[in-house]
C-alpha positions, -999 to +999 in steps of 0.1 A: -752-640-562-748-674-576-747-705-554-711-713-545-694-742-561-670-762-539-648-766-570-640-728-570-602-723-569-600-702-538-618-707-505-618-689-472-593-714-457-569-702-484-573-666-471-567-677-436-535-695-446-524-664-465-529-643-434-506-667-414-479-664-441-482-626-442-479-622-404-448-602-396-442-594-433-472-573-444-485-544-424-519-547-407-530-514-422-552-489-403-589-485-406-598-448-407-631-430-402-643-395-410-673-377-395-674-356-426-677-386-449-703-402-425-724-370-427-721-369-465-734-404-471-756-408-440-738-440-429-709-452-408-679-457-431-647-476-425-617-470-448-592-499-450-561-479-459-539-501-481-521-469-491-501-476-459-492-511-469-457-520-479-450-506-514-480-483-509-507-508-521-525-540-513-506-558-540-478-568-515-503-592-498-509-614-529-473-612-542-457-623-510-483-651-505-476-664-540-438-661-540-435-676-506-451-708-518-429-714-549-410-747-550-372-743-544-365-751-581-387-722-593-373-699-567-338-706-580-346-698-616-365-666-607-399-650-612-415-629-640-446-608-638-462-580-658-478-549-643-484-512-648-469-506-614-482-517-580-479-555-586-445-548-601-433-532-570-449-559-548-432-588-566-399-569-566-400-564-529-413-599-521-385-613-543-359-592-524-373-604-490-373-640-501-341-640-521-358-646-555-346-628-586-375-609-604-381-597-639-409-572-644-426-564-678-440-528-676-454-505-702-432-476-713-458-451-702-462-466-667-461-439-640-424-429-635-428-432-597-438-468-601-410-476-626-384-461-603-397-478-572-397-512-590-361-508-600-353-496-565-365-529-550-339-546-572-360-560-600-350-561-637-375-540-656-383-547-692-405-520-708-427-524-739-448-503-763-485-510-757-492-501-793-470-530-806-474-558-782-492-570-751-476-576-717-489-612-717-473-620-750-439-604-741-440-619-706-447-654-719-418-650-744-393-639-718-404-665-693-401-693-718-366-681-729-353-678-694-372-706-676-389-682-652-420-689-631-448-665-639-468-648-611-495-627-628-511-596-612-545-611-604-553-644-621-536-666-596-551-685-567-524-676-542-525-639-553-563-638-548-561-655-513-534-629-503-555-600-514-585-613-494-566-607-462-574-570-465-611-575-460-604-602-434-585-576-413-611-549-419-640-570-406-620-584-377-610-549-366-644-532-370-670-559-370-696-571-396-704-547-425-736-542-444-718-531-476-682-534-489-670-514-518-638-527-535-618-514-565-617-537-595-592-541-623-586-578-629-606-589-600-580-603-576-587-579-548-624-579-554-628-617-554-605-622-525-623-596-504-657-610-513-646-645-502-636-631-468-667-610-465-689-640-472-673-659-444-670-631-418-701-610-426-725-632-445-751-604-449-726-580-465-733-567-500-700-566-519-698-541-548-669-539-573-661-505-587-642-499-620-636-469-643-662-463-671-635-466-698-625-501-685-660-515-678-652-551-689-658-566-654-692-548-651-703-561-686-690-596-677-709-595-644-741-584-662-739-609-691-723-638-673-699-639-702-663-628-701-659-594-718-627-576-727-614-541-732-582-529-750-559-504-733-587-483-718-579-446-715-584-438-678-566-420-650-570-452-630-538-468-644-541-498-620-574-507-636-563-508-672-567-546-673-580-563-704-605-586-686-612-606-655-593-638-654-601-675-657-597-677-619-612-644-609-642-643-632-660-673-616-651-661-581-667-627-589-698-643-602-701-665-571-693-640-544-698-604-556-733-589-554-730-560-578-706-541-601-706-504-610-685-479-629-674-443-622-662-416-646-626-403-644-642-370-632-660-387-603-628-407-595-607-376-594-633-357-573-633-386-548-595-388-547-592-351-540-619-353-514-600-380-495-568-359-498-585-327-485-608-342-458-590-372-445-554-360-452-543-392-468-525-397-501-545-419-524-539-427-561-567-425-586-572-463-587-571-463-549-601-440-548-624-462-570-643-477-541-648-443-524-661-429-557-685-458-559-697-452-524-703-415-531-722-424-563-744-450-547-766-425-529-795-434-507-790-472-509-763-471-482-779-447-457-779-459-422-756-488-429-721-499-419-699-495-449-664-508-457-643-491-483-610-506-496-585-478-503-563-499-526-532-477-529-514-444-527-486-444-553-495-412-570-479-399-602-482-363-590-475-347-624-501-367-642-527-362-614-521-325-611-526-321-649-558-340-647-571-320-618-560-288-633 
């Protein structure tokens, strides 16, 4: 891990401030354990279950923290974001709670359950064809035309700080950890949780886990140069991000100890294992960290392990086809 630069855009004090803003608005999600999982990996494992968070995913933390800090003028004009689903729902709900109009740019092939939920929270949804344009380009165009503030899914200091409250709660509730496995798409959750772990459990090894098809963060971590990927084909729809961001990339380099990838098969096996053994509904992206833990093997034996279960918004038709 690199030495930490005081100039980094998010610090633990920002995570603490986010926790205060979220109090009474976000759920303090449960931490579950399983004797079966402990026996399988030979360790004591604590699952931070963000599938029980509002909108069914950790994303509500960052969205609410970001929208709640907007100046009055920007609140009045409204907010735009772009997302395949969970951040879309999170911004839509946060906007409804705070009285802010929201416009969400989503791919046409986003999971129907996430499209429906986003509209259900009151957002205006604009869909696009991923083969013809990018969400960033379309989002920037619409924001400029309408004068909307943009709150991106991960590359935003207030979003990162909000996501870090998940690890903050986990360590506060269950004590210091030796390892922490965190899903990685654009790095907002990973960098925020790594910042919290560095403060509350300094000896904790933080590992980011992403799908093999979308391995840009792992390549970026290894080369120390920002790498990209274009519309990766993976069942983990929440991790189909093109790259780490200008904010999250330096934070990952500074606070994260390792990155790894898992195949879609390993991911689906881990998801089904959590369904069957722990009786919790987890979406494929939400099972990334668990899949990473199961793949890690002997390195974690005898240790105290944290696993961030990032969400539970399952597209049942798509998942059942993949499992079948």
